[in-house]
TORTI-539442 format. One record per residue (C-alpha): residue number from 1; residue in one letter; z, y, x. Coordinates in steps of 0.2 Angstrom, whole numbers, plus 5000, padded with zeros to 4 digits. Layout:
+------+------+------+------+------+
: resi : resn :   zz :   yy :   xx :
+------+------+------+------+------+
:  NUM :    A :    Z :    Y :    X :
...
+------+------+------+------+------+
% end
This chain:
+------+------+------+------+------+
: resi : resn :   zz :   yy :   xx :
+------+------+------+------+------+
:    1 :    M : 5056 : 5762 : 4947 :
:    2 :    T : 5063 : 5744 : 4942 :
:    3 :    A : 5074 : 5738 : 4930 :
:    4 :    T : 5093 : 5737 : 4934 :
:    5 :    A : 5106 : 5724 : 4931 :
:    6 :    R : 5114 : 5736 : 4918 :
:    7 :    N : 5098 : 5739 : 4907 :
:    8 :    I : 5093 : 5721 : 4907 :
:    9 :    D : 5098 : 5712 : 4891 :
:   10 :    V : 5102 : 5694 : 4897 :
:   11 :    S : 5097 : 5687 : 4880 :
:   12 :    L : 5080 : 5693 : 4882 :
:   13 :    L : 5078 : 5682 : 4898 :
:   14 :    P : 5070 : 5665 : 4897 :
:   15 :    Q : 5083 : 5652 : 4896 :
:   16 :    S : 5078 : 5645 : 4914 :
:   17 :    L : 5083 : 5661 : 4921 :
:   18 :    Q : 5099 : 5664 : 4909 :
:   19 :    E : 5104 : 5647 : 4919 :
:   20 :    I : 5101 : 5652 : 4936 :
:   21 :    A : 5110 : 5669 : 4933 :
:   22 :    E : 5124 : 5659 : 4929 :
:   23 :    V : 5124 : 5650 : 4947 :
:   24 :    I : 5117 : 5666 : 4957 :
:   25 :    G : 5121 : 5680 : 4947 :
:   26 :    L : 5109 : 5694 : 4937 :
:   27 :    M : 5105 : 5705 : 4952 :
:   28 :    A : 5099 : 5689 : 4962 :
:   29 :    V : 5089 : 5684 : 4949 :
:   30 :    L : 5079 : 5699 : 4946 :
:   31 :    K : 5075 : 5699 : 4965 :
:   32 :    L : 5069 : 5681 : 4963 :
:   33 :    V : 5058 : 5687 : 4947 :
:   34 :    D : 5053 : 5701 : 4959 :
:   35 :    R : 5047 : 5690 : 4973 :
:   36 :    Y : 5041 : 5674 : 4963 :
:   37 :    G : 5039 : 5678 : 4945 :
:   38 :    G : 5026 : 5668 : 4936 :
:   39 :    R : 5025 : 5655 : 4951 :
:   40 :    R : 5034 : 5638 : 4954 :
:   41 :    I : 5046 : 5637 : 4970 :
:   42 :    C : 5051 : 5622 : 4979 :
:   43 :    I : 5072 : 5623 : 4983 :
:   44 :    P : 5074 : 5614 : 4999 :
:   45 :    R : 5087 : 5602 : 5003 :
:   46 :    R : 5096 : 5613 : 5015 :
:   47 :    L : 5093 : 5631 : 5021 :
:   48 :    E : 5085 : 5635 : 5037 :
:   49 :    P : 5089 : 5651 : 5046 :
:   50 :    G : 5076 : 5663 : 5041 :
:   51 :    H : 5071 : 5653 : 5025 :
:   52 :    P : 5061 : 5665 : 5012 :
:   53 :    L : 5075 : 5663 : 5000 :
:   54 :    I : 5088 : 5669 : 5011 :
:   55 :    E : 5077 : 5685 : 5013 :
:   56 :    V : 5076 : 5688 : 4994 :
:   57 :    L : 5092 : 5684 : 4989 :
:   58 :    G : 5104 : 5684 : 5003 :
:   59 :    Q : 5112 : 5669 : 5012 :
:   60 :    R : 5127 : 5666 : 4999 :
:   61 :    Q : 5116 : 5667 : 4982 :
:   62 :    A : 5102 : 5656 : 4991 :
:   63 :    A : 5115 : 5644 : 4997 :
:   64 :    A : 5121 : 5643 : 4979 :
:   65 :    L : 5104 : 5642 : 4971 :
:   66 :    V : 5100 : 5625 : 4986 :
:   67 :    Q : 5116 : 5619 : 4981 :
:   68 :    T : 5113 : 5618 : 4961 :
:   69 :    Y : 5094 : 5615 : 4962 :
:   70 :    A : 5089 : 5606 : 4980 :
:   71 :    L : 5073 : 5597 : 4979 :
:   72 :    E : 5068 : 5604 : 4963 :
:   73 :    R : 5052 : 5614 : 4960 :
:   74 :    I : 5058 : 5628 : 4948 :
:   75 :    H : 5047 : 5639 : 4937 :
:   76 :    V : 5051 : 5657 : 4939 :
:   77 :    P : 5046 : 5666 : 4923 :
:   78 :    N : 5040 : 5684 : 4924 :
:   79 :    A : 5054 : 5689 : 4912 :
:   80 :    A : 5041 : 5703 : 4907 :
:   81 :    R : 5050 : 5703 : 4890 :
:   82 :    A : 5066 : 5708 : 4896 :
:   83 :    L : 5060 : 5718 : 4911 :
:   84 :    V : 5049 : 5730 : 4899 :
:   85 :    S : 5064 : 5732 : 4888 :
:   86 :    A : 5076 : 5737 : 4902 :
:   87 :    R : 5061 : 5749 : 4907 :
:   88 :    D : 5059 : 5757 : 4890 :
:   89 :    K : 5080 : 5759 : 4890 :
:   90 :    E : 5080 : 5768 : 4904 :
:   91 :    I : 5066 : 5779 : 4900 :
:   92 :    R : 5075 : 5784 : 4885 :
:   93 :    R : 5091 : 5788 : 4895 :
:   94 :    L : 5081 : 5799 : 4907 :
:   95 :    K : 5073 : 5809 : 4894 :
:   96 :    A : 5084 : 5823 : 4893 :
:   97 :    Q : 5084 : 5825 : 4914 :
:   98 :    Q : 5065 : 5822 : 4916 :
:   99 :    S : 5048 : 5827 : 4909 :
:  100 :    V : 5037 : 5816 : 4901 :
:  101 :    T : 5024 : 5817 : 4914 :
:  102 :    S : 5038 : 5814 : 4929 :
:  103 :    L : 5043 : 5798 : 4920 :
:  104 :    A : 5025 : 5792 : 4918 :
:  105 :    E : 5022 : 5795 : 4938 :
:  106 :    D : 5040 : 5787 : 4940 :
:  107 :    F : 5036 : 5773 : 4929 :
:  108 :    G : 5018 : 5769 : 4933 :
:  109 :    L : 5013 : 5774 : 4915 :
:  110 :    T : 5002 : 5786 : 4905 :
:  111 :    E : 5011 : 5800 : 4896 :
:  112 :    R : 5004 : 5793 : 4880 :
:  113 :    Q : 5014 : 5777 : 4885 :
:  114 :    V : 5030 : 5787 : 4887 :
:  115 :    Y : 5029 : 5796 : 4872 :
:  116 :    R : 5026 : 5778 : 4863 :
:  117 :    I : 5042 : 5773 : 4870 :
:  118 :    L : 5051 : 5788 : 4866 :
:  119 :    A : 5044 : 5786 : 4848 :
:  120 :    E : 5051 : 5769 : 4846 :
:  121 :    E : 5068 : 5765 : 4841 :
:  122 :    P : 5080 : 5758 : 4854 :
:  123 :    D : 5081 : 5739 : 4854 :
:  124 :    S : 5097 : 5733 : 4845 :
:  125 :    G : 5110 : 5722 : 4855 :
+------+------+------+------+------+
% end
């Protein structure tokens, strides 16, 4: 399972991703992080049909990214802190509906990790 926009605490995203989210939206930023997290990408001057950014973001969001960041080389942080926080929030939300074993399988964690997450206090925010 992956983080959903409703579980993401935007304040935990690196500032650069917060700024990009203002341009293309949070869901598109999550797609960008999923595909390019931890790497630099070159933003083209113009979008050609079939450009990878269109595949990842969709035409509208890719065009907005190009309009704002054309010819820039941007670093896409992996956003680990925000994604782990969102994952943990989702695990806590699902704890009444699923077993620890099932949660561990769904999130690619060990049962011990799930127990640790469930024992932690939820992030305030």
